[in-house]
C-alpha positions as a printed Julia matrix, in Angstrom:
288×3 Matrix{Float64}:
   0.0    0.0     0.0
   1.26   3.46   -0.87
   0.64   6.42    1.43
   1.31   9.81   -0.17
   2.18  12.8     2.0
   3.51  10.29    4.51
   5.68  12.87    6.32
   2.66  15.09    7.05
   0.27  14.85    9.96
  -2.46  12.97    8.06
  -0.04  10.67    6.27
   1.72   9.75    9.5
  -1.62   8.79   11.0
  -2.44   6.55    8.04
   0.99   4.88    8.11
   0.69   4.21   11.83
  -2.81   2.8    11.42
  -1.71   0.41    8.66
   1.41  -0.72   10.51
  -0.69  -1.36   13.63
  -2.72  -3.79   11.51
   0.44  -5.57   10.43
   0.11  -4.41    6.82
   3.05  -3.56    4.54
   3.34   0.17    3.84
   5.25   2.21    1.28
   5.56   5.75    2.64
   5.94   8.41   -0.06
   7.01  12.03    0.27
   9.66  14.5    -0.87
  12.39  13.88    1.71
  13.47  10.31    2.48
  15.34  11.43    5.59
  12.2   12.98    7.06
  10.26   9.83    6.22
  12.75   7.8     8.22
  11.93   9.88   11.29
   8.21  10.31   10.71
   7.27   6.9     9.32
   9.56   4.31   10.91
   8.68   0.77    9.93
   7.5    1.74    6.44
   9.45   1.46    3.19
  10.33   5.01    2.13
  10.02   6.15   -1.49
  10.54   9.54   -3.09
   7.39  11.11   -4.59
   7.02  14.65   -5.89
   3.48  15.28   -7.13
   4.8   18.15   -9.26
   7.27  15.8   -11.01
   5.59  13.08  -13.13
   8.88  11.19  -13.46
   8.49  10.11   -9.82
   4.96   8.71  -10.23
   5.51   5.29  -11.82
   8.46   4.26   -9.59
   6.44   5.09   -6.47
   3.35   3.22   -7.72
   5.03   0.12   -9.18
   3.62  -3.03   -7.61
   1.1   -1.12   -5.48
  -2.59  -2.09   -5.41
  -4.01   0.41   -2.91
  -3.18   4.1    -2.5
  -3.91   6.8     0.03
  -3.82  10.15   -1.78
  -3.73  13.59   -0.2
  -3.34  16.99   -1.87
  -0.34  19.01   -0.64
  -1.65  22.46    0.33
   0.75  24.2    -2.05
  -0.71  22.44   -5.1
  -3.65  24.31   -6.62
  -3.35  23.04  -10.23
  -4.44  19.45   -9.83
  -4.62  18.54  -13.52
  -0.89  18.03  -14.17
  -0.24  16.83  -10.61
  -2.77  14.74   -8.69
  -4.97  13.88  -11.66
  -1.99  12.86  -13.75
  -0.81  10.75  -10.81
  -4.19   8.99  -10.88
  -3.77   8.3   -14.61
  -0.41   6.67  -13.91
  -2.01   4.69  -11.08
  -4.44   3.22  -13.6
  -1.57   2.28  -15.91
   0.34   0.67  -13.03
  -2.57  -1.56  -12.04
  -3.68   0.16   -8.85
  -7.06  -1.17   -7.76
  -8.32   1.25   -5.1
  -7.59   4.85   -4.07
  -8.63   6.45   -0.81
  -8.61  10.21   -1.36
  -8.4   12.6     1.57
 -10.65  15.38    0.31
 -12.51  18.08    2.25
 -16.06  18.35    3.51
 -18.37  19.61    0.78
 -15.92  19.0    -2.07
 -18.5   16.99   -3.99
 -20.45  20.2    -4.71
 -17.92  22.99   -4.08
 -16.26  23.68   -7.43
 -13.96  26.31   -5.91
 -11.77  23.9    -3.96
  -9.18  21.88   -5.93
 -10.36  18.67   -4.28
 -13.56  18.82   -6.36
 -11.63  18.32   -9.58
  -9.64  15.44   -8.11
 -12.82  13.74   -6.94
 -14.41  14.04  -10.38
 -11.3   12.71  -12.11
 -11.01   9.8    -9.69
 -14.65   8.85  -10.15
 -14.18   8.76  -13.93
 -10.86   6.89  -13.82
 -12.16   3.35  -13.49
 -10.29   2.93  -10.21
 -12.04   1.78   -7.09
 -12.38   4.78   -4.82
 -13.39   6.02   -1.41
 -13.61   9.72   -0.57
 -12.84  10.79    2.97
 -14.19  14.31    3.43
 -12.97  15.64    6.78
 -13.76  19.05    8.13
 -11.18  21.27    9.8
  -8.3   19.49   11.5
  -7.47  19.97   15.16
  -3.86  19.82   13.94
  -4.32  23.18   12.2
  -3.56  24.63   15.61
  -0.03  23.22   15.32
   0.48  24.1    11.65
  -1.55  26.86    9.98
  -2.39  28.65   13.26
   0.7   27.85   15.3
   2.73  30.95   14.43
  -0.08  33.26   15.55
  -0.61  31.31   18.77
   3.08  31.17   19.71
   4.13  34.65   18.59
   1.0   36.72   19.21
  -1.07  34.58   21.62
  -4.01  34.71   19.23
  -6.01  32.71   16.7
  -6.57  34.91   13.65
  -8.98  33.6    10.98
 -11.98  35.06    9.06
 -14.49  32.68   10.65
 -16.67  35.16   12.55
 -18.9   33.28   14.98
 -18.93  30.14   12.85
 -18.75  26.81   14.63
 -16.39  24.01   13.64
 -16.55  20.29   14.44
 -12.77  19.81   14.49
 -11.48  16.34   13.57
  -8.24  14.89   14.94
  -6.02  13.43   12.21
  -5.36  10.48   14.5
  -8.98   9.52   13.91
  -8.77  10.22   10.18
  -5.65   8.07    9.91
  -7.39   5.23   11.71
 -10.37   5.39    9.35
  -8.16   5.57    6.26
  -6.23   2.52    7.44
  -9.5    0.7     8.1
 -10.7    1.39    4.54
  -7.36   0.51    2.92
  -7.2   -2.76    4.85
 -10.59  -3.86    3.46
 -11.82  -1.47    0.75
 -14.69  -3.6    -0.61
 -17.4   -2.36    1.82
 -16.36   1.25    1.16
 -16.0    1.17   -2.63
 -17.74   4.1    -4.32
 -18.61   5.79   -1.0
 -17.88   9.31    0.21
 -17.72   9.84    3.97
 -18.15  13.22    5.64
 -16.05  13.08    8.79
 -16.22  15.46   11.75
 -15.26  15.58   15.37
 -17.8   15.05   18.17
 -18.63  18.71   18.94
 -18.96  22.04   17.12
 -17.27  25.02   18.74
 -16.49  28.64   17.85
 -12.97  30.02   17.6
 -13.67  31.86   20.84
 -14.06  28.38   22.36
 -10.83  27.31   20.64
  -9.01  30.21   22.29
 -10.53  29.23   25.64
  -9.29  25.65   25.21
  -5.78  26.89   24.4
  -5.84  29.27   27.36
  -6.83  26.5    29.76
  -4.53  23.78   28.44
  -1.46  25.96   27.85
  -1.81  27.91   31.09
  -1.5   31.31   29.41
  -4.04  33.62   27.75
  -4.79  33.1    24.06
  -7.44  35.22   22.34
  -9.48  34.82   19.18
  -9.09  37.84   16.89
 -11.51  37.56   13.92
  -9.95  38.56   10.6
 -11.59  40.2     7.61
 -11.41  38.28    4.35
  -9.02  40.7     2.66
  -7.07  41.1     5.87
  -6.63  37.34    6.07
  -5.35  37.13    2.5
  -2.77  39.77    3.37
  -1.97  38.01    6.66
  -1.22  34.75    4.83
   0.89  36.69    2.34
   3.04  38.02    5.17
   3.55  34.38    6.2
   4.94  33.65    2.74
   2.1   31.57    1.31
   1.62  31.71   -2.48
  -1.58  33.35   -3.74
  -3.38  30.13   -4.84
  -2.88  28.64   -1.39
  -3.96  31.88    0.28
  -7.18  31.94   -1.74
  -8.1   28.32   -1.01
  -7.4   28.72    2.71
  -9.39  31.96    2.85
 -12.39  30.49    1.0
 -12.51  27.51    3.36
 -12.36  29.7     6.47
 -14.84  32.27    5.18
 -17.32  29.46    4.6
 -17.37  28.86    8.34
 -19.41  32.06    8.7
 -22.19  30.32    6.73
 -22.08  27.25    8.94
 -20.14  25.1     6.44
 -18.43  23.09    9.2
 -20.86  23.28   12.11
 -22.74  20.0    11.54
 -21.59  17.13   13.73
 -21.76  14.03   11.53
 -22.01  10.61   13.26
 -20.13   8.75   10.5
 -16.67   8.94   12.1
 -17.92   7.57   15.41
 -19.75   4.77   13.58
 -16.69   3.76   11.57
 -14.36   3.91   14.57
 -16.88   2.28   16.91
 -15.85   4.8    19.57
 -16.15   8.51   20.34
 -13.68  10.6    18.3
 -11.11  12.8    20.0
 -12.16  16.29   21.02
 -10.1   19.41   20.33
  -9.34  19.75   24.03
  -7.97  16.2    24.1
  -5.72  16.95   21.14
  -4.31  20.11   22.75
  -3.86  18.34   26.08
  -1.95  15.48   24.42
   0.35  17.84   22.47
   0.57  21.02   24.55
   4.37  21.2    24.16
   3.9   21.99   20.45
   2.96  25.55   21.32
   6.18  26.19   23.17
   8.23  28.69   21.1
  11.22  26.35   20.85
   9.25  23.34   19.55
   8.93  22.43   15.83
   5.48  22.61   14.23
   4.68  18.9    13.96
   1.89  16.66   15.18
């Protein structure tokens, strides 16, 4: 089984879930040295989704694939969709795609085009459509929390049912281990409770033992804010669109699917922060 993005938070969760089931795993990402640290026990392989020359070697002999879109990739035609074409040629049988909630109807997000291409490819497929990750607090939001003691997004009073990537990884591994019952199915996956970003700041304040505030951003202000962090414009736009949708309630519904698939209650945001509170220490790297 091939896990793309295996050095990232989601990929690590998938690799760990598969290894826990005793299944062979090929972990794919840009840096083999990082894979050795992040995905021990898996066979490491170089994969650059912007370089088609790396596609066939990574896929050779593989029958099942976990695919995730790197945030920096906005043009999915020559990258992820071409990768899927090569997967067909290499005899892959099933792809589990980590999409986003609402991608089946939201033509703005790049995931929509990947989903459509995968559905038309002839491959077996399962779409995992998670909402916002709890791990965003340690990646996309971490700099603001550590440097400015704030969470700064254009979400207004919107509520979010944050999902922990540990739970997503477990579900992905479950599907990859036995894809037949999940073939041709899209799952919307959320955490067990919907909270505002004011609540998020309160969780951080309690668990970290220091005050953290929520400072709502305007849409244009957020685009500029992401620019100051060095993000390219396509990534800024996608991230802004997803957060602005929270004002309309795009991520406030708590879906029972994740709990049903896991056969247990998913992790809460507070549990995630409590388990990883050292990540918001200024000297710590932004990992899981």
